[in-house]
Each structure stands twice: as C-alpha cells, then as structure tokens.
N, C-alpha and C positions, 0 to 999 in steps of 0.2 A: 150118567158119567161113565165113560169108557176109559180103560187104561191098559197099557202094556203090563204084563205081570212082573216085570223086572222091578226090583226094589226102588231104584231111583225114580221111577214113574209111579209105582203103586203107592209109595209113601206120600207123594204130593196129592194123588187122587184121594187117598184116605183122609188127608187133612181137609179136603174140600167136601167130602161126603163119607158117611160111615161105611157104605158098602158099594164101592165102584164095581162095575162089571169088568173083570179081567179077560182080555182076549189076546190069545197068542198071535193073531194076525197083525197085532200092533207092535210086535217085537222088531227090533232093528234088524237090518240085513245080517244074516249069519256069515261071519268070516271064517268059520270052521277052525282049522289049525292056526289061523292068524289071530284068533281071539286072545287078547292079553299080551300080544307080542308087539314090541316097539316097531314102528314103521321102519326104522333104520336096520332092524334085524330081519326084515322080509327081503328075500332076494330081489334086487332091482329089476331083473328080467321079469319076474312074476308081477311086480307092481306095474311095469310097462304093459304087460299083456292085459291086465285088468283095466288100465286106463284106456286102452285101445278098444275094449269091448265091455263097457259097463253093464250091458244087458245080458250077454252070453257067457262071460267068464265067471267062474266060481273058484274061490280059494279052495285048497284041498279040504274036503269035508264041509264046505260052506254052501251057500246058495247063490244063484245068479240074480242079477238085477231084475230080469224078467220074472223070476219067481216071486221076488219082493212085490213087484207091481201086481202080479196076479192075486196074491193073498190080500193085499191092501184094497184092491179093487173089489174083491169078494166082500170084505168088511164094509166098504162104501155102499155096495148094493144092498146089503142087509141092514144098514143103519136106519133107513126109513126117514120119513118126513119129520120136521120139527127141529127143535133146538137140542144140540148135543154138546157135551164137553168131552174132548178126547185128549188124553195125556199120553204122549208117545215120544218117539225118537226122531232124529232128523230125517232118516230115509223114509219111514212111513208117512211122516208129516209132509214131506216134499211131494209124495204121491197124492195124498189126500187133498192138498191145496190145489194141485193141478186138476184133479178130478172135479173139485168143487167149482173151479173157475172154468171148467169145460175146455181145457186145453190139453194138448198131449203132454205126457209125463216126460220130463227131461232129467235124467239122473245126474247130469252134469251141473244142473242149477244148484245154487247154494241152498242149503237147508235153512229153515227158520232159525233165528238167533236163539241161543239157549235161554230158556225162561220166557220166551216171547209168547204173545197171545195173538192168534189169527182168528178173526170172526168172519164167517160166511154163512149164507142161507142154504138150506137143504130143501 
C-alpha cells in the first residue's frame, strides 16, 4: 500500500493497512502561494495564465504540471509489477491512470471522483 503523506490520504491508508509506504511523489500539485487561498482571491489574470499552460505555468512558489507528471512517472517506474493500492490526490491519480492505460497524460482531464476506486493491471 502506497500513500501520499498528507493526512487526508495517510489516514485512509492506515485504516486499510497498519504501515503504508508514504511517498512524497504522490503529493498533489504544489500551488505554492495559492495553497489555502480561495479561488476567488487569486488574481483572475494569474488563473487565466495557468489555464492556458497547465504544463509550464507554476503559481508563485509552486510547481508546474510538467513537474507533477515527472515525479508521478518516476513513482510509476519504481512501482514494479504486481498488485498495488495507491491512495493519493486528483492530480497524481490522473497521471497514474493515464500511465496505466498507456495514453498521454492530459492535465485537463477530470480527476477521479473523490473516494473512487480505479483498478488496473501493472
């Protein structure tokens, strides 16, 4: 069992197994200075710049979508064969599902529904 170290994921993982493996590569996209800020309080021009470049734009102090894809792809490569349970956030799960299905990652695709389970073979 693999989990993002953030509490909302870790607690679920710990309810499923006593000692999940916590991996920072499963963290959600870092929004830097936008973390905890209401979307209405982020300058509209900045949101528009992000929407136009989901892969290259980073909020101040945050990371780009390309960086998210790179770290989740590294996790995927290290995962190995067999069955695995991964508890994570919408962004990393969106990337993992695309990788598992052998298709390009599209950050504009919807993330899996909150609390959903996706099963795929590795």
